[in-house]
N, C-alpha and C positions, 0 to 999 in steps of 0.2 A: 285020351280021357281028360276031363277037366282037371286043372291043377288044384293042389291043396289050397284052401282059402278062397274057393270060388264065390261064396256069398259076398265076401269082402270085396272081391274084384267087381262084382255087379254093383255094389254100393258106390264104388268109385265113379262109375259112369253116371248113375242116378244123381249123386250129390253134385257132380259137375254141372249137370243141366238144371238142377234145382237152384244152384247158386246164380245161374244166368237169369232165371226168372225173378230173383230177388232184387236184381239191379234195376229192373223195370224202366223208370223214366230217365235213368242216366244215359249219357251219350255213349253209344257203342261204336259208331263208325262215321267217318267223314269220307264221302265218295262224290267226286265231281263237285266239290265245294258244298254239298248238301249234308246235313246232319241226320243221323238215324239213331233211334233209341234202342235199348235192349228189348223193350216191349215190342217194337216193330220187328226186330230180329226174331223174337219168339213167334210172332204171328207168321212171319215168312217161313220159319222152320216147320210149323204145323201145316202150312199150305203145301210145302214140298213133301212132307210125309204122306199127306192124302193123295197128292198127284203121283208120287212114286209107287205107292201101293196100287193105285188104279192101273198103272202101267206095268204091273207085275214085277216090280223090283222088291224083293223080299230078303229076309235074313240069309246071309251066305252068298248072295249074288255078287260076282266080281264086276264092279262098276267103275268105269273110267269117268272122271269128272273133268270137263273142259270148260274153261272160262277164266277171264281175268279176275283178280281179287276185287270183289264187289260185295255189297250186302246180299245180292242174289246168290253168288257162288259160295259165299261163306255159309249162308243158310242151307244151301244144298249139301255142303259138306257135313254140317251138323246133323241134318236130317238123315243122311246116309249112315252116320255113326249111330244115331238113335235106332235105326232099323237093323243094326248089326250086319251091314253089308261089308264087303271087302273093297275098300276104296283105292282107286288108282288115280291120283291127281296128275293131270297132264297140262303142261304149258304149251304155248305156240310151238309147233314142230313142223319141219318139212314133211311132206306126205309120206315119203319112204320111211323116215324115222318113226312117224306116228304108227304106220302099219307094223313096223318091227316091235314097238312097245306093246301094241294091242295083242300081237301074237305071243310075245313072251309072257305077258300077264294073263293070257287066256281070258281076255275080257269078254264078258257075256252081254253087258249092257253099257252103252255110252250115253252119258247125260251131258247135255250142253246147257250151260247156265249163262245166258246173256246178261249184260250189265243193266238192261232196262227191264228185267223181270221175265224176258222171253226164255222159254225152255224147250227142250226136245229130248226125247228118249229113243235110242236106236238099239234094237236087239240084234246081236251079231250072229246068232245061231250056234255059237260056240258053247260047249259044256266044259267048264273048268274042272280038271281032275287032279291037279297037282296035290301032293300029299300035305304040303304046308297049308293049303286052303282047307283040306279035309280036317286038319287039326283044329283050325279056328271054327269051322262049322260045327264040329263035334262038341267043342267047348261053348258054343253059342256066343261067340265074341266077335265084335267088329275088327276088321283088319285094315292095315295100311301098306300099300306097295309103293316104294320110292325107287326111282332109277338114278343111278350115279350119273355124273356129268359125262363120263365116257371120253374124256379128252385124251386118254392114253390107250384107248382100246374100246371094245364093245361094252356098252352100258350094262351094269349088273342091276338086277331087280331084287331089292331086299324086302322081306315080308315081316311086318311088325304087328304085335298085338295092340290094337288101339286102346284097350282098357289100360294096359301098362303105360302107354304114352300119356293118357289122361291122369294117371296116378302120380305124375311128376308135378302136378299143379295143386298146391295146397290151399289153405284158407286164405282169403283176401287179407293183404297187409297194407298195400298202397296202390291206388289206381293211378296209372300214368298214361300220358298221351304218346303213343309210339307210331312212328312212321313205318308203314309196311313196305319194305324194300325187297326183301327176298320173297320169291313167289311160292305158291302153295304146293308146287311139285318138288320143293326143297325142304329138308328137315328144319332149316332155319326159318322158313316162311311159316311152316306149320307151328313151330314153337312160338314165333312172334304172335300169331293169331290166338292160339289157345291160352298162352300165358296172359296176354292182355285181357282176354275175355274173362278168365278165371279171377282176375283182380278187379273187374268192373271198370277197366280202363277204356281208352278210345283208340281205335285203329284208324290211322290217317293214310289214305291211299293216294297215289299219284298217277296221272294219265300216262306218263312215260318216265323211264328211269334215266333221266339226264341230270347233270348237276344243277342246272337252272330250275327244272321242274321240282326236284327234291328240295332244294333250299328255299324256293319260293313257297312250297307247301309248309315247310318248317316255320317260316316267318308268318304266313297267313293264319295258320292253325295252332301256333305255339306248341309245336311238337317238343317233347322233353327227351325222347330217346330215339336214336337212329342206329339200327342194326344194319351193317353193310359189309363191304369187302375192301381190302387194301387197294385193289385196282380202282374201284370207284372213288375212294377217298383221294387217291392221287389225281384222278381226273378232275375232281372238285377243286383241288388246289391249283392245278394248271389252268383251269377255265376261269378262275377268279370269282366263282359263284359265292364263295365264303365272304368276299368283300361286298358283293352286290346285294346281299340279303341279310336281314337281321336274324342272327342265329342265337340271340341271347337267351332264348327259352331252353336251348339244348343243355341238359344236365349230364347226359351220358351218350357217348358214341362207342358202340361195340363193333369189333372187326374180327373176321375169321375166314374160314374156308381155304386160305392160302397164307404163306408166310408174308409178313409185313416188312418191307424195306425199312431199315432203321432211319434212313434219311427222310423218308415220307413221314414216319412217326414223329420225328423231331419237328418237322415243318408243321404238322398238325397241332402239336403241343403249343407251338408259338402262335398259330392262327386261332386256336380255340382255348385260350388260357383259363377260362372259367368252366370248361367242360371236362368231365372225367373221361379218359380213354381206357377202354378195357378190352383185352384180347379174350376172345371166346374160343372154345374148342368143341367140336361135335362132328359126328358122322351119321349118315342115314342109318347105318347098321346099329348104332349105339345110343342115339339121342344127343342132346346138348348137355355137356358136363358143366357142373359148377366150376368156375375159375376165379382166380384173383391175381391180377397183375402186380408185379413187384413195385412198379411205379408207372406213371403215365408215359415216361420216355424210355422205357426198357421193354425188351421182348421176352423177358423171363416171367414165367407165371406158375402158379400152383394150380393143379387140377384135382378133381375128385371131391368126395363128400358123400352124403347119404345116398346109397344105391350104386356107387361107383368105386372101383378099386383099380389100381394100375401097377404094373411092374415093367422094368426095362430089361430086355434080353438082347445082348449084342448091339446095343445102342438103338434098338427098335422099341417103340412104345406098344405095350399090350394092355388092353383095358377089359375089365369085367363090369357089366352093367345090368342092373335089374330089368331094364326095358330093352335089352338087346334083341335084335331081330331073331326070328325063328330060323332064318336061313335065307339063301338066295334061291330064286326060281331057276336061274340059268348058270349056276357056278357052285363049286364046293364052298362051304363056309369055313373061313380060316380061324376056327376056335380050337384052343388046345383042350386037353383032358380036364382042366380045371375051369373051363368056361371063359378063358381070356381070349380076346379078339386081337389078331395081329393087324394093327392100323397101318403098317408099312411106313410110318413116320419115323424119321431119324431124329434123335434128340440128344442134347447135351444136358448134363445134370449138375446142379449146384445146390447141395443140401435138399430142401424140399421144393426147389424151383427147377423148372424145365425150360429149355429153349428149343422150340420145334424148328428144325432146319429144313424140312420138306420131305416129300415122298422118296423112298429109296429108288423108285423107278426113274426119278428125275435127276438123280446124282450123275454127274459127268465123270467118267473114269479116264483121266489123262495119264497114260503110262503108269497106271497103278495108284495114282494120287486122286483123291476125291475132291470134286468141286461142287459146292452147293449153289445152284443158280441164284437164290435169293441174296446170298452174300455179294456176288458179283454185281447183281442188279442195283443193290444199294450204293455201291461205289460208282457205277456208271452214272447214276442219277445226280451225282455231285459234279459231274464234268462240265456242266453249263450247257444251256440251250437244249436239254434233253427233257421232253415231255413224258416219255414212257420208254421202257426197255424190257425186252424179254430175252433171257439167256437160255441157250439150248446147246445140244451137242452137235458137232460137225465131224463127220468121219475123217479120220486121219490115217494114212498108211504107215506112219511112224509110231504114233502113240496110241493108235486105236480110236481115239476121239480127241477133239480139241474144242475150245470154247468159242461160241459164236454169239454176238450181241446184235439183236435187231432193235433199232431205236426209232422213235418218232420224235421229230424236232418241234420246238416251239416256233422257230422262224427258219426260213430257208437259209441254207448254208452249203458251201462246197463240200461234197461227200468226202473228198480226200482230207480236207481240213478237219472234218468231224472225226474221221478214223484216227488221224494222228493225235488229236487232242484226247480222245477217249482212251486210247491205248497208253498214251503217256501218263495220264492220270491213274490208270489202273496199275501200271508198273510201279508207281510211287506208293500205292496202297496195298497191293496184293502180291502174293508169291507169283513167280514167273509163270507157272503152269495154269494159274487162274486167269491170266490176262487174255482177253479175246484176241484170237488170231484174225478174226474177220469182224468188221463193224458194218452192218448193212442198214441202210435207211429205208423205212417203209412208212407210208401214211395209213396203211390198213389197220383196222382194229386188232389189238393183240389179246383180246379177251373173248370169252364165250358169252352166251345169253345170260349166264349167271354172274357175269362180271368177275370171272376167274381167269387167270392167265392160261393161254393155250400154248404149251411147249412142244406138242407133237408135230 
């Protein structure tokens, strides 16, 4: 049944789209160096609505949207919301993973949105019957299906009410120029797009997510905000991109999705002295929470605000959110009887501030002692000639597990010398059980497509 306050919920969606029309001539997006206005976006949305209706895409249709972030794909997303469909944004995927996602989400229609305006609709012949989809259809609301990164197991598909997502974006206060780094299949990418549009701001896209491409775009298009990940920021520091391009327009860099090594944060503070650094926190299942960092050079932050509450149970963070998902398509939802969601994130508490240490599943148990990978990684980065490091568990017949560090070097060096230096530095800074027993050198990327460390 529709929830209490249904008319107000519908007004949320209509007011969001009415606001976009009011921005008219303002710059909406920069794509491939070309500027697009809100009026052009509105025209593209209307064209998509006519096209999708002609192709039989109607309210309640489970629709996968494929395509890079562009005016075409963003207009397609907005059109699908207007039509009250159930949207499944998908990034580039291996074919077997794509088939898995289409199957889990019971996708009925696949919409391809090419960057040049090309489009295609494929009907899969599937009839989606999941009860979560039935709830949204019965309420007459658009839905959003997001897949987790799945770095530690099978990806989970969370289902959100898109009207509740839109309800997080209030009246315009200040239009900003934001670089679109996180893709539309990620809650951070969805938040970047919708927040920017709701404020009449400009979304700046990049052809590829490399340090040079990102910081070149920041310089050329005077981007003011960069939402990204600690892994990418470390790559930017190591590559020297911050020195090669003018980043004076940057007012704010936000980082999240994984713990930030303190060493990386301190280097960023020095490299971007005029830019505010802010830690964010969000999950596909809950949305992006309001946060406030204690200072630019600390990992302590306050979370919560209107629509969000939290509590700590056995050092684990539990959150209640107004826009929380309805549930998973393929797993039980970890909500307690009061509606709090188990984030699985281990935290330390200091008054109103939290320090997020990482997922409980990533903790390394060394003979009963807990090791948080992000802490060890921060120390290893100080050892010299280390471009990147990933700390993970190594099976041990004595302690059950031991610590392993996989490092990528800035310059070639004798592996034995690297191991000796890294372990010596760690022994000086860490308890004995936290010191890596193995230091392995690898030039392979240590992050996923979402620029998040892969520890599995």
